[in-house]
Residue frames as qw, qx, qy, qz and C-alpha x, y, z in Angstrom:
[[0.191, 0.300, -0.852, 0.385, -12.24, 7.88, -3.92],
 [0.733, -0.392, -0.360, -0.424, -14.44, 5.30, -2.24],
 [0.110, -0.457, 0.701, -0.536, -14.06, 4.39, 1.49],
 [0.600, -0.254, -0.754, -0.077, -15.10, 1.17, 3.35],
 [0.420, -0.537, -0.600, 0.419, -17.00, 1.82, 6.68],
 [0.101, -0.970, -0.207, -0.077, -17.30, 5.11, 8.26],
 [0.623, 0.225, -0.187, 0.726, -14.40, 7.40, 8.10],
 [0.301, -0.898, -0.312, 0.074, -13.91, 10.45, 10.36],
 [0.249, -0.882, 0.212, 0.340, -11.75, 13.61, 10.18],
 [0.209, -0.519, 0.657, 0.505, -9.11, 14.25, 7.42],
 [0.343, 0.394, -0.649, -0.553, -8.62, 12.29, 4.32],
 [0.916, 0.038, 0.178, -0.358, -10.56, 9.15, 3.29],
 [0.351, -0.387, 0.829, 0.197, -8.69, 5.93, 2.84],
 [0.575, 0.260, -0.487, -0.604, -9.47, 4.17, -0.37],
 [0.892, -0.125, 0.279, -0.334, -11.16, 0.68, -0.17],
 [0.320, -0.430, 0.819, 0.204, -9.13, -2.35, -0.50],
 [0.059, 0.155, 0.925, 0.343, -11.70, -4.54, -2.22],
 [0.734, 0.388, 0.408, 0.381, -13.29, -4.18, -4.72],
 [0.093, -0.628, 0.208, 0.744, -11.30, -1.66, -6.79],
 [0.706, 0.596, 0.383, -0.011, -12.90, -1.47, -10.29],
 [0.668, 0.624, 0.086, 0.397, -10.30, -1.08, -12.98],
 [0.513, -0.763, -0.041, 0.391, -7.54, 0.38, -10.79],
 [0.371, 0.898, -0.171, 0.160, -5.39, 3.11, -12.10],
 [0.829, -0.065, -0.240, 0.500, -1.63, 1.78, -11.42],
 [0.324, 0.466, -0.136, 0.812, -0.67, 5.51, -11.05],
 [0.363, -0.524, 0.083, -0.766, -3.10, 6.13, -8.24],
 [0.818, -0.264, -0.510, -0.031, -3.06, 2.98, -6.22],
 [0.634, -0.341, -0.358, 0.595, -0.65, 4.42, -3.71],
 [0.061, 0.830, 0.077, 0.548, -0.87, 7.93, -2.30],
 [0.469, -0.001, -0.522, 0.713, 1.41, 9.44, 0.35],
 [0.356, -0.832, -0.393, -0.165, -0.45, 11.12, 3.22],
 [0.197, -0.894, 0.245, -0.320, 0.73, 13.24, 6.01],
 [0.457, -0.642, 0.611, -0.070, 4.07, 12.02, 7.60],
 [0.177, 0.374, -0.862, -0.293, 4.73, 9.68, 4.79],
 [0.618, 0.075, 0.674, -0.398, 1.55, 7.58, 5.45],
 [0.227, 0.208, -0.744, -0.593, 0.79, 5.17, 2.67],
 [0.732, 0.131, 0.316, -0.589, -2.75, 3.77, 1.89],
 [0.233, -0.162, 0.930, 0.232, -3.01, 0.20, 0.63],
 [0.756, 0.349, 0.147, -0.533, -5.24, -0.93, -2.19],
 [0.894, 0.232, 0.360, 0.133, -4.97, -3.70, -4.87],
 [0.652, 0.583, 0.025, 0.484, -1.61, -3.25, -6.62],
 [0.251, -0.962, 0.066, -0.084, -0.31, -1.12, -3.76],
 [0.498, 0.588, -0.499, 0.396, 3.31, -0.31, -3.10],
 [0.800, -0.599, -0.003, -0.034, 3.70, -2.31, 0.20],
 [0.206, -0.765, 0.608, 0.058, 7.16, -2.37, 1.79],
 [0.613, 0.421, -0.646, -0.171, 9.32, -4.92, 0.15],
 [0.913, -0.370, 0.088, -0.145, 9.17, -8.39, 1.78],
 [0.487, -0.587, 0.597, 0.250, 12.33, -10.27, 2.46],
 [0.678, 0.056, 0.664, 0.309, 14.16, -11.30, -0.78],
 [0.298, 0.214, 0.526, 0.767, 13.53, -8.42, -3.15],
 [0.167, -0.121, -0.150, -0.967, 11.11, -6.03, -4.51],
 [0.470, 0.202, 0.591, -0.623, 7.27, -6.09, -3.33],
 [0.068, -0.174, -0.846, -0.499, 4.99, -8.26, -5.27],
 [0.404, -0.158, -0.013, -0.901, 1.52, -6.68, -5.42],
 [0.773, -0.149, -0.429, -0.443, -0.16, -10.04, -5.23],
 [0.482, 0.062, -0.782, 0.390, 1.83, -11.57, -2.32],
 [0.051, -0.178, -0.697, 0.693, -0.33, -12.01, 0.72],
 [0.400, 0.150, 0.053, -0.903, -3.40, -10.78, -0.99],
 [0.419, -0.066, -0.814, -0.396, -4.97, -14.09, -1.78],
 [0.689, -0.420, -0.177, -0.564, -7.85, -15.64, -0.03],
 [0.713, -0.509, 0.433, -0.211, -7.72, -18.21, 2.85],
 [0.057, 0.544, -0.805, -0.230, -5.05, -20.84, 2.27],
 [0.835, 0.084, -0.377, -0.392, -5.87, -24.10, 0.59],
 [0.782, -0.410, 0.437, -0.170, -5.65, -27.29, 2.55],
 [0.057, 0.467, -0.839, -0.273, -2.89, -29.62, 1.56],
 [0.730, 0.060, -0.488, -0.474, -4.29, -32.63, -0.24],
 [0.688, -0.108, -0.711, 0.098, -5.46, -35.34, 2.10],
 [0.239, 0.050, -0.606, 0.757, -5.28, -33.23, 5.31],
 [0.270, -0.659, -0.702, 0.015, -8.20, -33.05, 7.54],
 [0.037, -0.692, 0.027, -0.720, -9.37, -29.73, 8.75],
 [0.325, -0.034, -0.717, 0.615, -8.64, -29.04, 12.37],
 [0.297, -0.800, -0.521, -0.037, -11.56, -28.38, 14.76],
 [0.242, -0.917, -0.095, 0.301, -11.20, -24.59, 15.60],
 [0.613, -0.078, 0.370, 0.694, -8.52, -24.35, 12.91],
 [0.065, 0.472, -0.157, -0.865, -8.05, -21.20, 10.55],
 [0.169, 0.067, -0.716, -0.674, -9.50, -23.09, 7.57],
 [0.055, -0.358, -0.930, 0.060, -12.81, -24.09, 9.25],
 [0.055, 0.793, 0.487, -0.361, -14.60, -20.75, 9.21],
 [0.381, 0.734, 0.211, 0.522, -14.96, -17.62, 6.95],
 [0.362, 0.082, -0.278, 0.886, -12.96, -14.53, 8.06],
 [0.249, -0.813, -0.505, -0.147, -14.85, -12.22, 10.38],
 [0.018, 0.790, -0.197, 0.580, -14.26, -8.94, 12.24],
 [0.791, -0.589, 0.093, -0.134, -14.40, -10.97, 15.56],
 [0.921, 0.057, -0.136, 0.361, -11.05, -12.58, 14.54],
 [0.293, 0.732, -0.218, 0.575, -9.23, -9.33, 15.12],
 [0.652, -0.721, 0.150, -0.180, -9.23, -10.11, 18.85],
 [0.928, 0.002, 0.022, 0.372, -6.22, -12.15, 17.86],
 [0.430, 0.531, -0.131, 0.718, -4.24, -8.96, 17.29],
 [0.375, -0.732, 0.147, -0.550, -5.54, -7.59, 20.57],
 [0.935, -0.329, -0.047, 0.123, -4.24, -10.73, 22.35],
 [0.743, 0.068, 0.000, 0.666, -0.85, -9.70, 21.14],
 [0.326, -0.271, -0.070, 0.903, 0.54, -6.12, 20.74],
 [0.031, 0.523, 0.574, 0.629, -2.45, -4.79, 18.79],
 [0.005, -0.283, -0.457, 0.843, -4.27, -1.65, 20.08],
 [0.008, 0.656, 0.641, 0.398, -7.85, -0.29, 19.61],
 [0.115, -0.215, -0.298, 0.923, -8.86, 3.20, 20.14],
 [0.174, 0.711, 0.682, 0.014, -12.35, 4.92, 20.04],
 [0.029, -0.162, 0.037, 0.986, -13.39, 8.25, 18.57],
 [0.524, 0.047, -0.036, -0.849, -16.99, 9.19, 18.78],
 [0.869, 0.085, 0.282, -0.398, -18.98, 6.36, 17.44],
 [0.815, 0.485, -0.317, 0.030, -16.15, 4.72, 15.58],
 [0.724, -0.574, 0.353, 0.151, -12.97, 2.89, 16.45],
 [0.529, 0.698, -0.483, -0.028, -9.51, 2.13, 14.79],
 [0.919, -0.329, 0.182, 0.122, -7.26, -0.87, 15.31],
 [0.403, 0.811, -0.422, 0.051, -3.50, -0.71, 14.89],
 [0.886, -0.334, 0.226, 0.230, -0.34, -2.79, 15.42],
 [0.068, 0.842, -0.512, -0.154, 3.35, -2.07, 15.00],
 [0.985, 0.050, 0.141, 0.085, 5.21, -5.02, 13.24],
 [0.445, -0.705, 0.421, 0.357, 8.83, -5.70, 12.71],
 [0.392, -0.116, 0.758, 0.509, 8.98, -6.98, 9.19],
 [0.344, 0.255, -0.313, -0.848, 7.57, -6.06, 5.79],
 [0.288, -0.101, -0.893, -0.331, 6.08, -9.43, 5.11],
 [0.056, -0.415, -0.772, 0.478, 3.84, -8.92, 8.12],
 [0.252, 0.420, 0.030, -0.871, 2.41, -5.78, 6.46],
 [0.320, 0.089, -0.761, -0.558, 1.58, -7.85, 3.28],
 [0.245, -0.249, -0.935, 0.062, -0.17, -10.50, 5.34],
 [0.027, -0.463, -0.601, 0.651, -2.16, -8.09, 7.67],
 [0.243, 0.311, -0.189, -0.899, -3.28, -5.76, 4.91],
 [0.377, -0.015, -0.799, -0.468, -4.68, -8.80, 3.06],
 [0.200, -0.323, -0.880, 0.284, -6.30, -10.13, 6.24],
 [0.085, 0.418, 0.293, -0.856, -7.92, -6.72, 7.07],
 [0.305, 0.206, -0.456, -0.810, -9.18, -6.50, 3.44],
 [0.302, -0.157, -0.919, -0.197, -10.89, -9.94, 3.66],
 [0.183, -0.515, -0.705, 0.452, -12.85, -8.51, 6.59],
 [0.117, 0.813, 0.484, 0.301, -13.91, -5.41, 4.72],
 [0.375, -0.855, -0.120, 0.339, -11.55, -3.02, 6.39],
 [0.488, 0.817, -0.117, 0.283, -9.51, -0.38, 4.74],
 [0.769, -0.502, -0.008, 0.396, -5.86, -0.31, 5.95],
 [0.328, 0.882, -0.262, 0.216, -2.85, 1.93, 5.79],
 [0.841, -0.269, -0.075, 0.464, 0.82, 1.47, 6.83],
 [0.161, 0.933, -0.229, 0.224, 3.72, 3.86, 7.56],
 [0.680, 0.224, -0.490, 0.497, 7.38, 3.36, 8.60],
 [0.530, -0.829, -0.177, 0.036, 8.24, 4.11, 12.26],
 [0.041, 0.905, -0.402, 0.135, 11.16, 5.85, 13.58],
 [0.494, -0.517, 0.699, -0.008, 12.63, 2.62, 14.83],
 [0.191, 0.342, -0.821, -0.416, 12.54, 0.96, 11.41],
 [0.286, 0.236, 0.917, -0.148, 9.38, -1.02, 11.98],
 [0.137, -0.238, -0.580, -0.767, 5.95, -0.64, 10.35],
 [0.268, 0.231, 0.631, -0.691, 2.67, 0.63, 11.71],
 [0.156, -0.274, -0.810, -0.494, -0.41, -0.97, 10.16],
 [0.193, 0.258, 0.557, -0.765, -3.79, 0.58, 11.06],
 [0.159, 0.577, 0.766, 0.235, -7.42, 0.63, 9.89],
 [0.064, -0.432, -0.177, -0.882, -9.44, 3.56, 9.17],
 [0.291, 0.075, 0.538, -0.788, -11.94, 4.82, 11.94],
 [0.435, -0.151, -0.643, -0.612, -15.14, 2.87, 11.37],
 [0.628, -0.307, 0.258, -0.668, -18.24, 1.94, 13.23],
 [0.853, 0.093, -0.503, -0.104, -17.56, -1.75, 12.39],
 [0.554, 0.194, -0.640, 0.496, -14.86, -1.77, 15.09],
 [0.326, -0.540, 0.223, -0.743, -16.79, 0.03, 17.80],
 [0.883, -0.386, -0.050, -0.262, -18.17, -3.18, 19.45],
 [0.825, 0.157, -0.365, 0.401, -14.62, -4.55, 19.51],
 [0.191, 0.453, -0.349, 0.798, -13.35, -1.39, 21.23],
 [0.610, -0.488, 0.041, -0.623, -16.30, -1.36, 23.73],
 [0.948, -0.244, -0.191, -0.075, -15.49, -4.94, 24.74],
 [0.844, 0.059, -0.257, 0.467, -11.86, -4.60, 25.14],
 [0.235, 0.464, -0.241, 0.819, -11.33, -1.12, 26.62],
 [0.466, -0.712, -0.476, 0.222, -11.65, -0.16, 30.33],
 [0.123, -0.885, 0.091, 0.439, -10.98, 3.50, 30.00],
 [0.412, 0.745, -0.477, -0.217, -7.76, 3.65, 27.95],
 [0.283, -0.393, 0.875, -0.005, -6.48, 0.25, 29.24],
 [0.646, 0.218, -0.578, -0.448, -6.91, -2.90, 27.11],
 [0.359, -0.228, 0.831, -0.359, -8.36, -5.99, 28.73],
 [0.212, -0.068, -0.879, -0.421, -9.90, -9.16, 27.40],
 [0.622, -0.249, -0.008, -0.742, -13.72, -9.39, 28.00],
 [0.578, -0.118, 0.750, -0.297, -15.31, -12.25, 29.76],
 [0.849, 0.323, 0.401, -0.124, -15.59, -15.23, 27.56],
 [0.300, 0.778, -0.480, -0.275, -12.54, -14.29, 25.48],
 [0.863, -0.086, 0.486, 0.108, -11.18, -17.33, 23.64],
 [0.008, 0.582, -0.624, -0.522, -8.72, -18.14, 20.80],
 [0.868, 0.308, 0.381, -0.077, -9.21, -20.21, 17.66],
 [0.756, 0.074, 0.384, 0.524, -7.28, -20.78, 14.58],
 [0.333, 0.748, 0.291, 0.495, -8.15, -17.57, 12.71],
 [0.298, -0.948, 0.046, -0.103, -7.41, -15.54, 15.75],
 [0.751, -0.449, 0.335, 0.348, -4.14, -17.25, 16.38],
 [0.701, 0.357, 0.343, 0.513, -3.23, -16.77, 12.74],
 [0.131, 0.906, 0.064, 0.396, -3.48, -12.98, 12.96],
 [0.577, -0.775, 0.247, 0.078, -1.50, -12.97, 16.23],
 [0.834, -0.129, 0.367, 0.392, 1.03, -15.02, 14.61],
 [0.511, 0.661, 0.294, 0.464, 1.14, -12.83, 11.49],
 [0.105, -0.948, -0.002, -0.301, 1.74, -9.76, 13.71],
 [0.240, -0.769, 0.511, -0.299, 3.96, -10.91, 16.37],
 [0.973, -0.171, 0.155, -0.011, 4.91, -14.63, 16.13],
 [0.159, 0.798, -0.582, -0.002, 8.65, -15.37, 16.23],
 [0.941, 0.057, -0.323, 0.082, 10.44, -18.64, 15.75],
 [0.206, -0.759, 0.539, -0.302, 12.61, -19.23, 18.73],
 [0.805, 0.120, -0.579, -0.052, 14.04, -22.74, 18.29],
 [0.019, -0.130, -0.960, -0.246, 13.09, -25.21, 19.65],
 [0.111, 0.612, 0.703, -0.345, 9.85, -23.33, 20.32],
 [0.170, 0.538, 0.440, 0.698, 7.83, -20.37, 19.09],
 [0.115, -0.286, -0.388, 0.869, 7.21, -16.93, 20.73],
 [0.030, -0.734, -0.546, -0.403, 3.85, -15.13, 20.56],
 [0.267, 0.104, -0.278, 0.917, 4.59, -11.54, 21.61],
 [0.165, -0.766, -0.601, 0.161, 2.34, -9.48, 23.91],
 [0.093, 0.852, 0.111, 0.503, 1.74, -5.88, 24.28],
 [0.492, 0.203, -0.511, 0.675, 4.42, -4.39, 26.52],
 [0.156, -0.187, 0.380, -0.892, 2.07, -2.12, 28.55],
 [0.724, -0.176, -0.367, -0.557, -0.87, -4.76, 28.59],
 [0.008, 0.289, -0.869, 0.401, -0.07, -6.50, 31.84],
 [0.606, 0.063, 0.460, -0.646, -3.77, -6.95, 32.63],
 [0.849, 0.320, -0.141, -0.395, -4.15, -9.14, 29.51],
 [0.255, 0.470, -0.845, -0.009, -1.17, -11.51, 29.89],
 [0.269, -0.075, 0.902, -0.329, -2.78, -13.94, 32.26],
 [0.695, 0.378, 0.351, -0.501, -6.21, -14.06, 30.51],
 [0.562, 0.617, -0.440, -0.331, -4.42, -14.57, 27.22],
 [0.046, 0.427, -0.897, 0.105, -2.35, -17.31, 28.69],
 [0.537, 0.143, 0.729, -0.400, -5.49, -19.17, 29.96],
 [0.688, 0.562, 0.047, -0.456, -6.95, -18.83, 26.49],
 [0.397, 0.579, -0.689, -0.178, -3.88, -20.39, 24.97],
 [0.165, -0.219, 0.932, -0.237, -3.93, -23.25, 27.33],
 [0.646, 0.292, 0.484, -0.513, -7.67, -23.85, 26.67],
 [0.798, 0.529, -0.091, -0.274, -6.77, -24.75, 22.96],
 [0.968, -0.093, 0.085, 0.215, -3.74, -26.83, 23.90],
 [0.558, 0.610, -0.130, 0.548, -1.06, -24.24, 23.66],
 [0.610, -0.775, -0.047, 0.156, -0.03, -23.75, 27.33],
 [0.633, 0.517, -0.210, 0.536, 3.15, -21.71, 27.23],
 [0.596, -0.390, -0.266, 0.650, 5.70, -20.08, 29.53],
 [0.111, 0.976, 0.158, 0.101, 5.26, -16.33, 30.06],
 [0.674, 0.099, -0.085, 0.727, 8.49, -14.53, 29.46],
 [0.231, -0.852, -0.239, 0.405, 9.06, -11.42, 31.35],
 [0.367, 0.927, -0.070, -0.019, 10.33, -8.22, 29.46],
 [0.238, -0.770, 0.587, 0.078, 14.01, -8.75, 30.90],
 [0.567, -0.165, 0.791, 0.159, 14.01, -12.31, 29.41],
 [0.125, -0.039, 0.721, 0.681, 13.01, -11.31, 25.92],
 [0.032, 0.625, 0.779, 0.025, 9.26, -10.82, 26.45],
 [0.589, 0.046, 0.602, -0.538, 6.62, -9.97, 27.11],
 [0.556, 0.269, -0.639, -0.458, 5.67, -13.13, 25.21],
 [0.886, -0.147, 0.341, -0.279, 4.30, -16.59, 25.54],
 [0.090, 0.565, -0.795, -0.203, 6.85, -19.26, 24.70],
 [0.926, 0.100, 0.064, -0.359, 5.26, -22.38, 23.08],
 [0.087, 0.537, -0.836, -0.075, 7.46, -25.54, 23.30],
 [0.578, 0.010, 0.786, -0.219, 7.09, -29.23, 22.88],
 [0.038, -0.008, 0.816, 0.577, 6.62, -31.26, 19.70],
 [0.050, 0.540, 0.839, 0.041, 2.85, -31.79, 20.48],
 [0.015, 0.787, 0.309, -0.533, 2.07, -28.16, 21.28],
 [0.023, -0.477, 0.438, 0.762, 4.12, -26.80, 18.22],
 [0.052, 0.209, 0.878, 0.428, 2.15, -29.32, 15.93],
 [0.044, 0.691, 0.701, -0.172, -1.03, -28.12, 17.41],
 [0.004, -0.705, 0.033, 0.708, -0.12, -24.48, 16.70],
 [0.053, -0.228, 0.698, 0.677, 0.74, -25.41, 13.14],
 [0.042, 0.392, 0.900, 0.186, -2.61, -27.17, 12.71],
 [0.004, 0.748, 0.513, -0.421, -4.59, -24.30, 14.18],
 [0.014, 0.692, -0.187, -0.697, -2.96, -21.33, 12.16],
 [0.779, 0.572, 0.252, -0.061, -3.02, -23.36, 8.74],
 [0.773, 0.297, 0.172, 0.534, -0.59, -23.03, 5.90],
 [0.361, -0.459, -0.045, 0.810, 1.77, -20.10, 5.77],
 [0.379, 0.861, 0.153, -0.303, 0.61, -16.99, 3.80],
 [0.782, 0.489, 0.076, 0.379, 2.58, -16.55, 0.47],
 [0.186, 0.864, -0.234, 0.405, 4.44, -13.47, 1.84],
 [0.670, -0.677, 0.268, -0.146, 5.62, -15.25, 4.94],
 [0.244, 0.610, -0.754, 0.034, 9.29, -16.61, 5.03],
 [0.777, -0.068, -0.614, -0.118, 9.29, -20.38, 5.65],
 [0.460, -0.008, -0.696, 0.552, 11.16, -20.21, 9.01],
 [0.167, -0.157, 0.312, -0.922, 8.75, -17.60, 10.35],
 [0.736, -0.118, -0.085, -0.662, 5.75, -19.96, 10.29],
 [0.497, -0.354, 0.761, -0.219, 5.25, -23.07, 12.15],
 [0.490, 0.292, -0.709, -0.415, 5.33, -26.32, 10.21],
 [0.901, -0.179, 0.030, -0.395, 3.64, -29.67, 10.75],
 [0.861, 0.241, -0.402, 0.198, 6.69, -31.73, 10.02]]
């Protein structure tokens, strides 16, 4: 069994890419407490509409529609990088340190999000696993690796998460945030935040405004914490920045240019 990055403690998680001549009988292994490790051909949770398709959400970056210009700062203008994962931390994602390593995790509310996030993490060379939660959601997490240590050092103040100086958003970061915690809320779109991350909310709001996505901060009692993006121009800007929907995403769950 091969691992990507540095693992620490307990079992090693198999690498997502590449997997030479995978054995279908061994692509999914149940770990402690029902944990499932994802690899090519993995038994990801069924996305909406039926049985899981091992290839859904595991493609490369989305192709640009014919004749459409790439948007400055859009998701399609740069190669995936580990720095993009700050998009998850802008939302409900969490990062923890252990020794010289760190691990990133996020709890999502739909199976299609697991498909997309596992694929996005794989594109950045990070092994990922998922497991169902007691409240019928899904926890997606990376393995512990030194690759994520700089991210953790920049975002953690003790155990608290806080955006570092110079934090900004772009298309790829927004795409990850949307995949993890974006919710269509007609006539707008919600980008959910971490419930315990009050110190993040205002800096994240400023970063949204800086890319043309100024939103209204919804308090927990009003269905938040989340930023509500409304207005035709802003919603079009959001759609331009995040790019085409991943194959696993239901059409209503992704902002459209039309």
